[in-house]
Structure formats: C-alpha cells, structure tokens
C-alpha positions in Angstrom: 130.4 140.4 39.2 131.4 136.9 38.2 134.7 137.2 36.2 135.6 133.6 36.1 136.9 132.3 32.7 134.2 130.5 30.8 135.6 130.7 27.3 138.9 129.8 25.8 140.0 131.4 22.5 142.8 129.6 20.7 145.1 130.8 18.0 145.7 128.3 15.2 149.4 128.3 14.0 151.7 127.5 16.9 148.9 126.5 19.2 146.5 124.0 17.6 148.5 123.4 14.4 152.1 123.8 13.4 153.2 126.4 10.9 156.8 125.9 9.6 157.5 127.7 6.3 161.0 126.4 5.9 159.8 122.8 6.4 156.9 123.1 4.0 159.2 124.6 1.4 161.7 121.7 1.8 158.9 119.2 0.9 158.4 120.8 -2.5 162.1 121.3 -3.5 165.1 119.1 -4.0 167.9 121.1 -2.4 168.3 123.2 0.8 169.2 126.2 -1.4 165.9 126.0 -3.4 163.9 125.4 -0.3 165.4 128.7 1.2 164.5 130.5 -2.0 160.9 129.2 -2.0 160.4 130.0 1.7 161.7 133.5 1.3 159.5 134.3 -1.7 156.4 132.8 -0.1 156.1 132.3 3.6 159.0 134.6 4.5 157.7 137.5 2.5 155.9 140.5 4.0 153.2 139.9 1.4 152.2 136.8 3.4 150.9 139.2 6.1 148.9 141.0 3.4 147.3 137.7 2.4 146.3 137.1 6.0 145.0 140.6 6.3 142.7 140.1 3.3 144.4 143.0 1.5 145.6 140.8 -1.4 144.3 137.7 -3.1 145.8 134.3 -3.4 146.6 134.9 -7.0 148.4 138.1 -6.2 150.4 136.3 -3.6 151.3 133.6 -6.1 152.4 136.1 -8.8 154.5 138.0 -6.3 156.3 134.9 -5.1 156.8 133.8 -8.7 158.3 137.1 -9.6 160.9 136.6 -6.9 161.8 133.0 -7.9 163.7 131.6 -10.9 161.3 130.2 -13.5 162.5 126.7 -12.9 161.0 126.9 -9.4 157.5 128.1 -10.5 156.1 124.5 -10.6 157.5 124.0 -7.1 155.8 127.2 -6.0 152.5 126.1 -7.4 152.6 122.7 -5.7 153.7 124.2 -2.4 151.1 127.0 -2.5 148.4 124.5 -3.2 149.3 121.7 -0.9 151.3 123.0 2.1 148.3 122.8 4.5 148.2 119.1 4.0 151.6 118.9 5.9 150.5 121.1 8.8 150.1 118.8 11.7 148.0 119.3 14.8 149.5 119.7 18.3 147.9 116.7 20.1 148.1 118.2 23.6 146.3 121.4 22.9 143.7 119.8 20.7 143.0 117.3 23.4 142.7 120.1 26.0 140.3 122.1 23.8 138.1 119.0 23.3 138.1 118.2 27.0 137.3 121.8 28.0 134.4 121.8 25.6 133.0 118.6 27.2 133.2 120.4 30.6 131.0 123.2 29.4 133.6 125.9 28.4 133.1 127.8 25.2 136.0 127.2 22.8 136.7 129.6 19.9 139.4 130.3 17.4 140.9 133.6 16.5 143.6 133.5 13.8 145.6 135.7 11.6 145.1 133.6 8.5 143.9 133.7 4.9 140.5 132.8 3.6 141.6 129.2 2.8 142.0 128.6 6.6 139.9 125.4 6.6 142.5 123.7 4.5 144.7 123.8 7.5 142.3 124.2 10.4 140.2 121.3 9.2 143.0 118.9 10.1 142.8 119.9 13.8 140.8 117.4 15.9 139.4 120.3 17.9 138.0 122.0 14.8 134.6 120.4 14.9 134.1 121.3 18.5 134.7 125.1 18.1 131.8 127.4 19.0 133.0 130.1 16.7 135.8 131.2 14.4 137.1 134.6 13.5 139.7 134.9 10.7 141.7 138.1 10.0 141.4 137.9 6.2 137.6 137.7 6.4 137.4 140.6 8.8 140.1 142.9 7.4 141.4 143.1 10.9 144.5 141.5 12.4 145.9 140.7 15.8 147.2 142.3 17.9 144.6 145.1 17.1 142.2 145.0 20.1 139.4 145.6 17.7 139.4 142.0 16.4 139.1 140.7 19.9 136.2 143.0 20.6 134.6 141.8 17.3 134.8 138.2 18.4 133.2 139.1 21.7 130.4 141.1 20.1 129.7 138.4 17.5 129.4 135.6 19.9 128.0 137.6 22.9 131.0 137.0 25.1 132.1 139.0 28.1 135.9 139.8 27.6 136.6 139.3 31.3 135.2 135.8 31.0 137.6 134.8 28.2 141.2 133.7 28.0 143.1 134.0 24.8 145.9 131.6 23.9 148.6 132.6 21.4 152.3 131.8 20.7 152.9 135.5 20.0 153.2 137.8 23.1 152.2 140.9 21.2 148.9 139.2 20.3 148.4 138.4 24.0 148.9 142.1 24.8 146.2 143.0 22.3 143.8 140.6 24.0 144.5 142.1 27.4 144.0 145.6 26.0 140.5 144.3 24.9 139.8 143.2 28.4 140.6 139.5 28.2 142.9 137.3 30.1 145.7 136.0 27.9 148.3 133.1 28.0 151.5 133.2 26.0 151.8 129.6 24.8 155.3 128.3 24.3 154.5 124.6 24.1 153.4 123.6 27.6 149.8 122.4 27.5 149.9 121.4 31.2 150.8 125.0 32.2 148.0 126.3 30.0 145.5 124.0 31.6 146.6 124.9 35.1 146.2 128.6 34.2 142.7 128.1 32.9 141.7 126.1 36.0 143.1 128.8 38.2 141.0 131.5 36.5 137.8 129.4 36.3 
C-alpha cells in the first residue's frame, strides 16, 4: 500500500495566521490595564472556546464579555470584537510553503478550531485561495483534538488518513490527528523543519 503523504492539512491560528489576544486587545484600548481587562473578558474567557465550538452565538459572546467589563469599555469591546481579524497577520513562511506544495500537486486543506466568521481572518492568508477544502469547528459542532473532526475531513474530501499530515501549534491536536490515522507535525515556528518532514514522508 502506498502510504506516502499527498495531502497537508494546516491549522490556522499559530500556523498560517497569528492569533494574539493581548495584542489585539491593546489596539482597542488606551492603557495596559484596560487591555488586560478586555483580553480576559473576550479572548481569555472559556466562552471563546464555546464560540469556536458553535455552542454559542457571536451576540452571546459579546454580551458575556460586556457583562465582565466596566461600561466605559463597552465601546472598546464592540470595536475589538468587530475588527480584530483585520490585525491578524499571515505567517509568510508557512503560506509560501502551502502555495508551493499546491503547485507541486499536493492537496492542501485547513482544519481550524474557529468561529463561523473565520473568513474575516483566514481571508487575509495568501494561501487561502489555494486551499482544496476547509473544515471549521463551529460549523461542524466538533473540535480538535477529537479524532472525529479529522475523520470528518477525510470523509468529506475523500482522503486516506495515512496519506495526510496535519500541522498544528498545539501538541494535543496533533495527538488527535494521529489517533485518526494521520501523520502530524507539531509546529513551533520552523517552516524549514516542517517542509523537511513533509518531504521525508512523501
């Protein structure tokens, strides 16, 4: 059986795009103290995971965050909640790698724990328009590291798990991918090491 890697599945935040709640919060506030309050109420809240899971709506997330902030910061919250994706920057090296792999005939996919407004962020990634498929946790009501979401991606796009490598900055998510039968690479910022691993498995 041919088990060579033919498909590369990327995470978004921490791999193709940056995600930095404290930084985003600082852009919409005037003091470090207010930035910390905003980050804790929004990005640092356990409710953010519920938004990514599709369990709650954006409006519920906004109301929860507002409840945990002084009223004077409610306008800051609304601006941050609506515009933080505009400040999420792509990682040039991994985007370039994804585009290059696509040109060589690899399938490239995205699997992200993200909310239903994912394209506000992902649309800023140069690799976005080259993706062969996207699976988003909030749309599926499944989240990494559950092996079920990796199997769902394979079933939807007719991929053999053993021919896929999943790339994520979270080791637990890599374990979930391996449990589903994929190769996995724990990405900690070295795109050259990632490429070398892909080449070795191909």
